[in-house]
Each structure stands twice: as C-alpha cells, then as structure tokens.
C-alpha positions as CSV (number, residue, x, y, z in Angstrom):
1,M,95.8,82.6,65.8
2,R,95.3,86.2,66.5
3,F,92.6,88.5,65.0
4,D,92.8,92.3,65.4
5,V,89.6,94.0,64.2
6,V,89.7,97.7,63.6
7,T,86.1,98.8,64.0
8,L,83.9,101.7,64.9
9,F,81.4,99.4,66.4
10,P,83.1,96.9,68.8
11,D,79.7,96.0,70.4
12,F,78.7,94.5,67.0
13,F,80.9,91.5,67.7
14,T,79.9,90.8,71.3
15,S,77.2,88.2,70.8
16,P,78.5,86.5,67.8
17,L,81.9,86.0,69.2
18,A,80.4,84.3,72.3
19,S,78.0,82.0,70.5
20,G,78.3,78.5,69.1
21,L,81.4,76.8,67.9
22,L,83.1,80.2,67.4
23,G,82.5,81.1,71.1
24,K,83.8,77.7,72.2
25,A,86.9,78.0,70.0
26,L,87.7,81.4,71.5
27,T,87.1,80.2,75.0
28,K,89.6,77.2,74.3
29,Q,92.1,79.9,73.0
30,I,92.1,78.3,69.5
31,A,92.0,81.9,68.4
32,Q,91.9,85.3,70.0
33,V,89.9,88.3,68.7
34,H,90.9,91.8,69.8
35,L,88.7,94.8,69.0
36,I,90.3,98.2,68.3
37,N,88.2,101.3,67.9
38,P,89.9,103.9,65.6
39,R,88.0,106.7,67.4
40,D,90.3,106.1,70.4
41,F,93.2,107.2,68.1
42,A,91.5,110.5,66.8
43,T,93.4,113.5,68.0
44,D,90.9,116.4,67.7
45,K,88.6,117.2,70.5
46,H,85.6,115.9,68.7
47,R,87.3,112.5,68.1
48,R,86.4,112.6,64.3
49,V,87.0,109.7,62.3
50,D,85.4,110.8,59.0
51,D,85.4,113.8,56.7
52,E,84.0,115.0,53.4
53,P,85.7,113.7,50.3
54,Y,87.9,116.0,48.2
55,G,86.3,116.9,44.9
56,G,82.8,116.6,46.3
57,G,80.4,113.7,46.5
58,V,77.8,112.1,48.6
59,G,78.6,110.9,52.1
60,M,81.7,110.8,54.3
61,L,85.0,108.9,54.1
62,M,86.9,107.4,57.0
63,K,90.1,109.4,57.7
64,P,93.5,107.8,57.4
65,E,95.2,109.0,60.5
66,P,93.0,107.1,63.1
67,I,93.2,103.9,61.1
68,F,97.0,104.1,60.6
69,A,97.4,104.8,64.4
70,A,95.2,101.9,65.3
71,V,97.1,99.4,63.1
72,E,100.4,100.6,64.1
73,S,99.5,100.3,67.9
74,L,99.2,96.5,67.4
75,P,101.8,93.9,68.1
76,R,103.2,92.4,64.9
77,L,103.4,88.6,64.6
78,P,105.8,87.1,61.9
79,R,103.0,85.9,59.5
80,R,100.6,88.8,59.5
81,E,98.0,89.8,56.9
82,V,96.2,93.2,57.0
83,I,92.8,92.9,55.3
84,L,90.4,95.7,54.3
85,M,86.8,94.6,53.9
86,T,85.6,96.3,50.7
87,P,83.3,95.6,47.7
88,Q,86.4,96.2,45.6
89,G,88.3,93.3,47.1
90,Q,88.8,89.7,46.0
91,P,85.8,87.5,46.6
92,M,85.8,85.6,49.9
93,N,85.8,81.9,49.1
94,Q,86.8,78.6,50.6
95,P,90.4,78.6,49.1
96,L,91.0,82.1,50.6
97,L,89.8,80.9,54.1
98,V,92.0,77.9,53.9
99,E,95.0,80.0,52.9
100,L,94.4,82.4,55.8
101,A,93.7,79.6,58.3
102,T,96.9,77.7,57.5
103,G,99.4,80.5,56.3
104,Y,99.1,83.2,58.9
105,D,99.4,83.8,62.6
106,Q,97.8,87.1,62.7
107,I,95.0,88.7,60.7
108,V,94.2,92.4,61.0
109,I,90.9,93.3,59.6
110,I,89.9,97.0,58.9
111,C,86.1,97.5,58.8
112,G,85.1,100.3,56.4
113,H,82.1,102.5,57.1
114,Y,80.3,105.4,55.5
115,E,81.3,105.7,51.9
116,G,84.6,103.9,52.5
117,V,88.0,104.8,53.5
118,D,90.7,107.3,52.3
119,E,92.7,105.7,49.6
120,R,95.9,106.1,51.5
121,V,94.7,103.4,53.9
122,L,95.7,101.0,51.2
123,Q,99.3,101.6,52.0
124,V,98.9,99.7,55.3
125,V,96.7,97.0,53.7
126,T,98.2,93.8,52.3
127,R,94.9,92.4,50.9
128,E,91.4,93.5,50.1
129,V,88.5,91.2,50.5
130,S,84.8,91.4,49.5
131,L,81.9,89.3,50.8
132,G,80.2,89.5,47.4
133,D,78.9,91.7,44.6
134,F,76.6,93.9,46.8
135,V,76.9,96.8,49.3
136,L,76.3,96.6,53.0
137,T,76.1,99.3,55.6
138,C,79.5,98.4,57.3
139,G,82.5,96.1,57.0
140,E,81.7,94.4,60.4
141,I,79.4,91.9,58.7
142,P,81.9,90.5,56.2
143,A,84.7,90.7,58.9
144,L,82.6,88.4,61.1
145,A,82.0,86.1,58.2
146,L,85.8,85.9,57.6
147,I,86.6,85.3,61.3
148,N,84.0,82.5,61.5
149,G,85.2,80.9,58.3
150,V,88.8,80.9,59.3
151,V,88.5,79.9,62.9
152,R,86.3,76.8,62.0
153,L,89.2,75.5,60.0
154,R,91.7,75.8,62.8
155,P,92.5,72.4,64.6
156,G,90.2,71.8,67.6
157,T,87.3,73.9,66.5
158,V,85.2,71.2,64.7
159,G,84.9,68.0,66.4
160,K,85.0,65.7,63.4
161,V,87.8,66.9,61.2
162,E,86.6,64.6,58.4
163,S,83.4,66.6,58.2
164,L,85.4,69.6,56.9
165,K,86.6,67.6,53.9
166,L,83.1,66.6,52.8
167,E,81.4,70.1,52.8
168,S,80.5,72.4,50.0
169,F,83.4,73.9,48.1
170,E,86.0,71.7,49.7
171,A,86.2,69.6,46.6
172,G,85.1,72.2,44.2
173,L,81.5,71.0,44.4
174,L,78.4,71.8,46.3
175,D,77.4,69.4,49.1
176,Y,75.1,66.4,48.6
177,P,71.5,66.4,49.9
178,Q,71.1,64.8,53.4
179,W,68.2,63.4,55.3
180,T,67.6,62.2,59.0
181,R,64.9,60.4,60.8
182,P,62.1,59.8,60.2
183,A,62.5,57.9,57.0
184,E,59.1,59.1,55.8
185,F,57.6,62.5,56.6
186,R,54.3,63.8,55.0
187,G,54.7,61.5,52.1
188,W,58.4,62.4,51.4
189,H,60.7,59.5,51.7
190,V,64.5,59.2,52.2
191,P,66.1,57.7,49.1
192,D,66.3,53.9,49.3
193,V,70.1,53.9,48.7
194,L,70.7,55.7,52.0
195,L,68.7,53.0,53.9
196,S,70.6,50.1,52.0
197,G,73.7,49.9,54.2
198,N,75.8,49.6,51.1
199,H,78.5,52.3,51.8
200,Q,80.1,52.0,48.4
201,A,76.8,52.6,46.6
202,I,76.0,55.5,49.1
203,D,79.4,57.1,48.4
204,Q,78.9,56.9,44.7
205,W,75.3,58.3,44.9
206,R,76.5,61.2,46.9
207,K,79.3,62.0,44.5
208,D,76.7,61.9,41.6
209,Q,74.5,64.2,43.6
210,Q,77.3,66.7,44.1
211,I,78.0,66.8,40.5
212,Q,74.4,67.2,39.5
213,R,73.6,69.8,42.1
214,T,76.7,71.8,41.2
215,R,75.9,71.6,37.5
216,E,72.3,72.7,38.0
217,R,72.8,75.4,40.7
218,R,76.3,76.8,40.1
219,P,77.4,76.1,36.5
220,D,80.3,78.4,37.1
221,L,81.7,76.1,39.9
222,Y,80.9,73.1,37.8
223,D,82.9,74.4,34.8
224,K,85.9,75.0,37.1
225,W,85.6,71.6,38.6
226,V,85.4,69.9,35.2
227,K,88.6,71.8,34.0
228,Q,90.5,71.1,37.2
229,T,89.5,67.3,37.0
230,Q,90.8,67.2,33.4
231,R,94.1,68.9,34.5
232,D,94.5,66.4,37.3
233,R,94.0,63.5,34.9
234,D,96.4,65.0,32.4
235,A,99.0,65.4,35.1
C-alpha cells in the first residue's frame, strides 16, 4: 500500500514513521509513505502557499495551485483515494480504517493548515475525514493517526492476527478489562474467573464485560450494537 502525504511539515512524520510497529511495517515494505511539500510547487519567488480569504476574515487559507500541482505530480494507482483531513469530514472510525486498508492501493492525504484550504481543493479530493469534533493546529496529527490505523490492519504488521478481531470497536463494542501478573497488587486482585482455567467461562465473562463497559461508557455505541444484533437475528 502506498501513502502520499501532502504536507507543509514533512519533518513532523520523521520520528513516528520510524517507531514501533509502524516503523517495522514500513521497513518490511508492508506500506510506503511518501511526503510531498506543496511549497515545492509554488511558482512565485516567495514560494507562497497561503493567502488572505476573499470577503475578509481572520487567518490565511492554503492556496489551490500548489496543492493541485503536488497531487497531480504523483503516480496514480488503480484503487486510489484522495483524502483531505478536515473537521468538516466524516468521523474517523474503525469501519473506515478497515475500508481503506482492504479497498485501496494508494491513499493520498492532504494536510490542511492555517484556517483551512481554498474550497476548490475539494475538486481533487474524493473523501474528507475528521479525527473528531475539535480543532487542531494542523492536519498532520490526524493524518498520522489514519496512517497508523490503516497500516496496522495490513497483513504482516501485527504478529497475532487474532488479536485484531478482539479489540475495541471490531465487534461494535469496547474492549474488555485485562490484567497481568501479579495476581494481587496493593490489595487489588485479578478476578477469580480469569484464574480458573475455564476458557468457556472466561469467554462469557469477557463478553459480558464488553457489553457492560460499552453500555456505561459509550451508550451511543451500545445502542448501535443492540440494533445491529437485532437485525442480524432477524436476518
């Protein structure tokens, strides 16, 4: 899988892309990340990539010409998505990451900055994605989150593939609580069922914990899970 990131700050990605499982995945060529600076495509002597918005307002907007030129300079693979990271986009969630990881060969990510991008940039964009209902200083942070979330789903990144199926959101529920050694720490004890060796009882306990935790912490997800479970039963 190929990622092309259009960013004014390529150095932002240097350490994260070399660290942990993501760094190992890139070393093994499970994915490739190419960083493209739109400033390299600015045509004026000052290499400007931003300007004042028409109609007035606070801040600056990223100009369309350097972004278009940067995107158009890239090779084009058959299954390609061009994503703009923006608070106005669809929320980033696990189903989206799964779709991107399995349905595309190339993901181009445009990182906004300043007060955003010229509206005409959307003509080259196929999807807008948001990290959440808040505003950050740049699009590089959500872009990195998207790359991480997609690459970890690619074959060969995570050692135990089964673990991907048991994590939060994969079944529409939050993850169950977990413990490791020692069995007792400062008066806090690991639940007896986890020490019992009864794997059927452990599986049921974990499922119950997932449902309870989701209901208490994310009632929105719990309601979706209940409705989906009912639809599956009806089918």
